[in-house]
The first five atom37 places (N, CA, C, CB, O) and aatype in JSON, in Angstrom:
{
  "aatype": [12, 16, 19, 10, 3, 12, 11, 14, 7, 5, 11, 0, 0, 19, 19, 15, 19, 15, 16, 11, 3, 6, 10, 10, 11, 1, 1, 9, 10, 3, 12, 7, 9, 16, 14, 7, 19, 6, 19, 16, 12, 9, 11, 6, 0, 14, 10, 7, 3, 14, 10, 6, 19, 12, 10, 1, 7, 18, 5, 10, 15, 10, 1, 11, 2, 6, 0, 1, 5, 9, 6, 19, 5],
  "atom_mask": [
    [1, 1, 1, 1, 1],
    [1, 1, 1, 1, 1],
    [1, 1, 1, 1, 1],
    [1, 1, 1, 1, 1],
    [1, 1, 1, 1, 1],
    [1, 1, 1, 1, 1],
    [1, 1, 1, 1, 1],
    [1, 1, 1, 1, 1],
    [1, 1, 1, 0, 1],
    [1, 1, 1, 1, 1],
    [1, 1, 1, 1, 1],
    [1, 1, 1, 1, 1],
    [1, 1, 1, 1, 1],
    [1, 1, 1, 1, 1],
    [1, 1, 1, 1, 1],
    [1, 1, 1, 1, 1],
    [1, 1, 1, 1, 1],
    [1, 1, 1, 1, 1],
    [1, 1, 1, 1, 1],
    [1, 1, 1, 1, 1],
    [1, 1, 1, 1, 1],
    [1, 1, 1, 1, 1],
    [1, 1, 1, 1, 1],
    [1, 1, 1, 1, 1],
    [1, 1, 1, 1, 1],
    [1, 1, 1, 1, 1],
    [1, 1, 1, 1, 1],
    [1, 1, 1, 1, 1],
    [1, 1, 1, 1, 1],
    [1, 1, 1, 1, 1],
    [1, 1, 1, 1, 1],
    [1, 1, 1, 0, 1],
    [1, 1, 1, 1, 1],
    [1, 1, 1, 1, 1],
    [1, 1, 1, 1, 1],
    [1, 1, 1, 0, 1],
    [1, 1, 1, 1, 1],
    [1, 1, 1, 1, 1],
    [1, 1, 1, 1, 1],
    [1, 1, 1, 1, 1],
    [1, 1, 1, 1, 1],
    [1, 1, 1, 1, 1],
    [1, 1, 1, 1, 1],
    [1, 1, 1, 1, 1],
    [1, 1, 1, 1, 1],
    [1, 1, 1, 1, 1],
    [1, 1, 1, 1, 1],
    [1, 1, 1, 0, 1],
    [1, 1, 1, 1, 1],
    [1, 1, 1, 1, 1],
    [1, 1, 1, 1, 1],
    [1, 1, 1, 1, 1],
    [1, 1, 1, 1, 1],
    [1, 1, 1, 1, 1],
    [1, 1, 1, 1, 1],
    [1, 1, 1, 1, 1],
    [1, 1, 1, 0, 1],
    [1, 1, 1, 1, 1],
    [1, 1, 1, 1, 1],
    [1, 1, 1, 1, 1],
    [1, 1, 1, 1, 1],
    [1, 1, 1, 1, 1],
    [1, 1, 1, 1, 1],
    [1, 1, 1, 1, 1],
    [1, 1, 1, 1, 1],
    [1, 1, 1, 1, 1],
    [1, 1, 1, 1, 1],
    [1, 1, 1, 1, 1],
    [1, 1, 1, 1, 1],
    [1, 1, 1, 1, 1],
    [1, 1, 1, 1, 1],
    [1, 1, 1, 1, 1],
    [1, 1, 1, 1, 1]
  ],
  "atom_positions": [
    [[-8.21, 1.55, -8.5], [-8.68, 1.25, -7.02], [-6.95, 1.46, -6.44], [-9.6, -0.69, -6.75], [-6.02, 1.05, -7.12]],
    [[-6.74, 2.12, -5.12], [-5.3, 2.55, -4.63], [-5.96, 2.14, -3.54], [-4.5, 4.12, -4.76], [-7.18, 2.17, -3.36]],
    [[-4.59, 1.5, -2.38], [-4.65, 1.09, -1.29], [-5.24, 1.73, -0.71], [-3.81, 0.87, -0.82], [-6.03, 1.07, -0.03]],
    [[-5.38, 3.31, -0.48], [-5.78, 3.77, 0.6], [-7.36, 3.8, 0.44], [-5.09, 5.06, 0.89], [-8.0, 4.32, 1.36]],
    [[-8.09, 3.24, -0.77], [-9.33, 2.98, -1.11], [-10.12, 1.66, -0.18], [-9.2, 2.71, -2.64], [-11.22, 1.58, 0.36]],
    [[-9.0, 0.78, -0.28], [-8.98, -0.67, 0.7], [-9.9, -0.37, 1.87], [-7.31, -1.11, 1.41], [-9.77, 0.73, 2.41]],
    [[-10.61, -1.03, 2.22], [-11.18, -1.32, 3.18], [-10.72, -2.52, 4.67], [-12.19, -1.58, 2.45], [-10.35, -3.55, 4.12]],
    [[-10.63, -2.69, 6.03], [-9.94, -3.44, 6.78], [-10.17, -4.9, 6.41], [-10.22, -3.12, 8.09], [-11.33, -5.1, 6.05]],
    [[-9.5, -5.79, 6.4], [-9.67, -7.41, 5.72], [-9.9, -7.24, 4.26], [0.0, 0.0, 0.0], [-10.24, -8.37, 3.9]],
    [[-9.9, -6.6, 3.38], [-9.65, -6.73, 2.05], [-8.47, -7.26, 1.37], [-9.78, -5.71, 1.66], [-7.38, -7.21, 1.93]],
    [[-8.58, -7.7, 0.34], [-7.07, -8.36, 0.16], [-6.93, -7.86, -1.64], [-7.02, -10.57, 0.53], [-7.99, -8.03, -2.25]],
    [[-5.96, -7.37, -2.36], [-5.67, -6.87, -3.4], [-4.35, -7.32, -3.87], [-5.81, -5.61, -3.28], [-3.41, -7.59, -3.14]],
    [[-4.36, -7.37, -5.09], [-2.91, -7.39, -5.86], [-2.55, -6.27, -6.01], [-2.79, -7.96, -7.16], [-3.5, -5.51, -6.21]],
    [[-1.34, -5.67, -6.02], [-0.57, -4.52, -6.43], [-0.62, -4.5, -7.98], [0.94, -4.59, -5.88], [0.29, -5.22, -8.37]],
    [[-1.24, -4.03, -8.92], [-0.8, -3.89, -10.24], [0.22, -2.62, -10.39], [-2.06, -3.75, -11.14], [0.77, -3.09, -11.38]],
    [[0.63, -1.86, -10.27], [1.34, -0.99, -10.44], [1.54, 0.61, -9.19], [0.86, -0.83, -11.77], [0.66, 1.16, -8.53]],
    [[2.98, 0.92, -9.31], [3.03, 2.21, -8.4], [3.1, 2.97, -9.4], [4.17, 2.46, -7.32], [3.48, 2.62, -10.51]],
    [[2.7, 4.17, -9.06], [2.39, 5.27, -10.05], [2.39, 6.36, -9.62], [1.3, 5.23, -10.64], [1.33, 6.86, -9.23]],
    [[3.6, 7.06, -9.57], [4.37, 8.16, -9.4], [5.12, 8.96, -9.84], [4.76, 8.1, -8.95], [6.25, 8.58, -10.13]],
    [[4.74, 10.3, -10.02], [6.53, 10.74, -10.82], [7.81, 10.65, -10.2], [6.73, 12.28, -11.17], [8.87, 10.33, -10.74]],
    [[7.55, 11.02, -8.76], [8.57, 11.17, -7.74], [9.24, 9.97, -7.6], [8.06, 11.58, -6.47], [8.91, 9.31, -6.61]],
    [[10.1, 9.5, -8.33], [11.05, 8.69, -8.19], [11.53, 7.96, -7.1], [11.78, 9.18, -8.51], [11.76, 6.75, -7.01]],
    [[11.68, 9.08, -6.1], [12.71, 8.62, -4.84], [11.35, 7.6, -3.89], [13.53, 10.48, -3.66], [11.61, 6.48, -3.44]],
    [[10.17, 8.18, -3.76], [8.74, 7.86, -3.69], [8.41, 6.55, -4.33], [7.93, 8.94, -4.33], [7.79, 5.68, -3.72]],
    [[8.75, 6.43, -5.39], [8.59, 5.03, -6.04], [9.41, 3.99, -5.41], [8.95, 5.04, -7.52], [8.96, 2.91, -5.03]],
    [[10.75, 4.38, -5.31], [12.11, 3.69, -5.0], [12.02, 3.23, -4.04], [13.23, 4.31, -4.94], [12.48, 2.1, -3.83]],
    [[11.23, 4.17, -2.82], [11.08, 3.94, -1.83], [10.31, 2.57, -1.18], [10.72, 4.94, -1.64], [10.69, 1.7, -0.4]],
    [[8.5, 2.92, -2.21], [7.6, 1.93, -1.98], [8.18, 0.55, -2.37], [6.36, 2.25, -2.7], [8.05, -0.46, -1.68]],
    [[8.86, 0.64, -3.59], [9.12, -0.85, -4.23], [10.23, -1.32, -2.99], [9.92, -0.83, -6.15], [10.02, -2.42, -2.48]],
    [[10.91, -0.86, -2.71], [11.99, -1.09, -1.43], [11.39, -1.66, -0.78], [12.58, -0.07, -0.62], [11.73, -2.8, -0.48]],
    [[10.1, -1.02, -0.21], [9.4, -1.74, 0.99], [8.97, -3.34, 0.91], [8.09, -0.95, 1.23], [8.76, -4.14, 1.83]],
    [[8.94, -3.48, -0.25], [8.25, -4.95, -1.02], [6.85, -5.11, -1.56], [0.0, 0.0, 0.0], [6.12, -6.1, -1.46]],
    [[6.54, -3.72, -2.28], [5.52, -3.39, -2.44], [5.66, -3.43, -3.69], [5.11, -2.41, -1.85], [6.1, -2.37, -4.12]],
    [[5.44, -4.38, -4.64], [5.75, -4.64, -6.16], [5.0, -5.39, -7.03], [6.85, -5.21, -6.3], [4.41, -6.27, -6.4]],
    [[4.79, -5.41, -8.2], [3.53, -5.56, -9.24], [3.32, -7.56, -8.73], [4.19, -5.06, -11.55], [4.08, -8.52, -8.57]],
    [[2.05, -7.36, -8.66], [1.97, -9.42, -8.33], [1.73, -9.39, -6.44], [0.0, 0.0, 0.0], [0.81, -10.03, -5.93]],
    [[2.4, -8.81, -5.85], [2.2, -8.73, -4.29], [0.56, -8.51, -3.77], [3.15, -7.39, -3.73], [-0.16, -7.52, -3.93]],
    [[0.33, -9.49, -3.25], [-0.96, -9.77, -2.54], [-1.12, -8.71, -1.25], [-0.95, -11.41, -2.01], [-0.39, -9.07, -0.32]],
    [[-1.69, -7.79, -1.03], [-2.04, -6.93, 0.17], [-3.33, -7.01, 1.1], [-2.07, -5.69, -0.32], [-4.52, -6.97, 0.8]],
    [[-2.76, -7.14, 2.18], [-4.33, -7.14, 3.22], [-4.35, -5.83, 3.73], [-4.4, -8.31, 4.73], [-3.36, -5.42, 4.35]],
    [[-5.52, -4.97, 3.54], [-5.57, -4.02, 4.51], [-5.9, -4.63, 5.9], [-6.53, -3.01, 4.1], [-6.73, -5.54, 5.96]],
    [[-5.33, -4.2, 6.96], [-5.45, -4.85, 8.34], [-6.45, -3.58, 9.19], [-3.63, -5.16, 9.13], [-7.56, -3.76, 9.7]],
    [[-5.57, -2.16, 9.13], [-6.15, -1.38, 9.95], [-6.01, 0.23, 9.94], [-5.78, -1.87, 11.03], [-4.82, 0.5, 9.99]],
    [[-6.7, 1.21, 9.91], [-6.76, 2.68, 9.73], [-6.11, 3.2, 10.77], [-8.1, 3.26, 9.64], [-6.12, 2.33, 11.64]],
    [[-5.36, 4.48, 11.29], [-5.05, 5.05, 12.5], [-6.44, 5.56, 13.0], [-3.93, 6.17, 12.37], [-7.27, 5.91, 12.16]],
    [[-6.67, 5.61, 14.09], [-7.97, 6.61, 14.39], [-8.06, 7.63, 13.55], [-7.99, 7.28, 15.74], [-9.15, 7.64, 12.97]],
    [[-7.03, 8.85, 13.14], [-7.03, 10.04, 12.39], [-6.99, 9.8, 10.98], [-5.97, 10.85, 12.75], [-7.34, 10.67, 10.18]],
    [[-6.43, 8.24, 10.5], [-6.84, 8.15, 9.13], [-5.36, 8.06, 8.85], [0.0, 0.0, 0.0], [-5.27, 7.56, 7.73]],
    [[-4.44, 8.24, 9.22], [-2.9, 8.11, 8.75], [-1.67, 8.01, 10.17], [-2.55, 9.69, 7.7], [-1.25, 8.81, 11.01]],
    [[-1.5, 6.87, 9.9], [-1.52, 6.01, 8.92], [-2.06, 4.52, 8.47], [-0.61, 6.04, 8.86], [-2.77, 3.95, 9.3]],
    [[-1.82, 3.87, 7.34], [-2.5, 2.7, 7.23], [-2.0, 1.57, 7.76], [-2.71, 2.47, 6.09], [-1.13, 1.99, 8.51]],
    [[-2.02, 0.21, 7.85], [-1.15, -0.68, 8.4], [-1.76, -1.88, 7.15], [-1.38, -0.98, 10.32], [-2.92, -2.11, 6.81]],
    [[-0.64, -2.4, 6.72], [-1.63, -3.58, 5.81], [-0.31, -4.66, 6.21], [-2.06, -3.21, 3.55], [0.74, -4.36, 6.77]],
    [[-0.68, -5.81, 5.79], [-0.05, -7.13, 5.6], [0.73, -7.41, 4.33], [-1.06, -8.12, 5.69], [0.09, -7.07, 3.34]],
    [[1.83, -7.89, 4.08], [2.12, -8.3, 2.83], [3.83, -9.44, 2.56], [2.14, -6.71, 2.05], [4.94, -9.11, 3.0]],
    [[3.71, -10.0, 2.22], [5.08, -10.94, 2.37], [5.04, -11.39, 3.42], [6.42, -10.37, 2.27], [6.05, -12.08, 3.58]],
    [[4.25, -11.39, 4.52], [4.24, -12.15, 6.0], [4.97, -11.33, 6.66], [0.0, 0.0, 0.0], [5.83, -11.78, 7.42]],
    [[4.77, -9.8, 6.48], [5.01, -9.06, 7.32], [4.12, -7.73, 7.4], [6.24, -8.91, 7.18], [3.68, -7.51, 6.28]],
    [[3.72, -6.8, 8.29], [2.73, -5.74, 8.73], [3.32, -4.68, 8.48], [2.26, -5.71, 10.09], [4.36, -4.52, 9.11]],
    [[2.99, -3.79, 7.68], [3.65, -2.35, 7.15], [2.92, -1.19, 7.24], [3.98, -2.35, 5.74], [1.83, -1.13, 6.66]],
    [[3.43, 0.01, 8.05], [2.69, 0.97, 7.88], [3.08, 1.64, 6.85], [2.58, 1.65, 8.86], [4.28, 1.82, 6.61]],
    [[2.05, 2.12, 6.07], [2.3, 2.94, 5.35], [1.09, 4.66, 5.05], [2.5, 1.93, 4.27], [-0.14, 4.68, 5.16]],
    [[2.01, 5.88, 4.68], [1.29, 7.26, 4.51], [0.03, 7.15, 3.83], [2.12, 8.25, 3.73], [-0.31, 6.08, 3.33]],
    [[-0.86, 8.38, 3.77], [-1.79, 8.08, 2.73], [-1.55, 8.49, 1.68], [-2.87, 8.41, 2.89], [-2.33, 8.48, 0.72]],
    [[0.17, 9.13, 1.7], [0.54, 9.7, 0.5], [1.05, 8.44, -0.38], [1.66, 10.87, 0.74], [0.63, 8.11, -1.49]],
    [[2.18, 7.75, 0.51], [2.45, 6.46, -0.22], [1.46, 5.42, -0.57], [3.32, 5.82, 0.46], [1.67, 4.64, -1.49]],
    [[-0.08, 5.37, 0.45], [-0.95, 4.26, -0.29], [-1.5, 4.75, -1.25], [-1.97, 3.62, 0.41], [-1.48, 3.75, -1.98]],
    [[-2.15, 5.78, -2.05], [-2.82, 6.52, -3.1], [-1.48, 6.36, -4.37], [-3.28, 8.34, -2.5], [-1.84, 6.64, -5.51]],
    [[-0.75, 6.14, -4.27], [0.55, 5.82, -5.37], [0.59, 4.14, -5.4], [2.34, 6.53, -4.72], [1.49, 3.47, -5.89]],
    [[-0.55, 3.67, -4.79], [-0.41, 1.84, -4.94], [-1.66, 1.71, -5.25], [0.02, 0.75, -3.51], [-2.67, 1.82, -4.55]],
    [[-1.47, 1.35, -6.88], [-3.1, 0.63, -7.62], [-2.83, -0.73, -7.29], [-3.45, 0.75, -9.61], [-1.85, -1.47, -7.36]],
    [[-4.17, -0.84, -6.85], [-4.43, -2.27, -6.95], [-5.39, -2.78, -7.5], [-4.49, -2.78, -6.0], [-6.02, -1.96, -8.16]],
    [[-5.91, -4.08, -7.52], [-6.93, -4.54, -8.04], [-7.32, -6.06, -7.49], [-6.69, -4.42, -9.42], [-8.32, -6.63, -7.93]]
  ]
}
């Protein structure tokens, strides 16, 4: 499952960031989304992009293409 598949209010732990695009992977990791971090889905924008998640005590907006790369369980 990825962050993109999560529903509002759902919590999950990050397993990995899986993308071949090293710049995108570095950007996601720099935002604090690292393996083991708990992520809570807050809401999805009316048109579906971006998504708002909470992690490490702050809220973060993610584009769908970023959320699709973050595997959670």
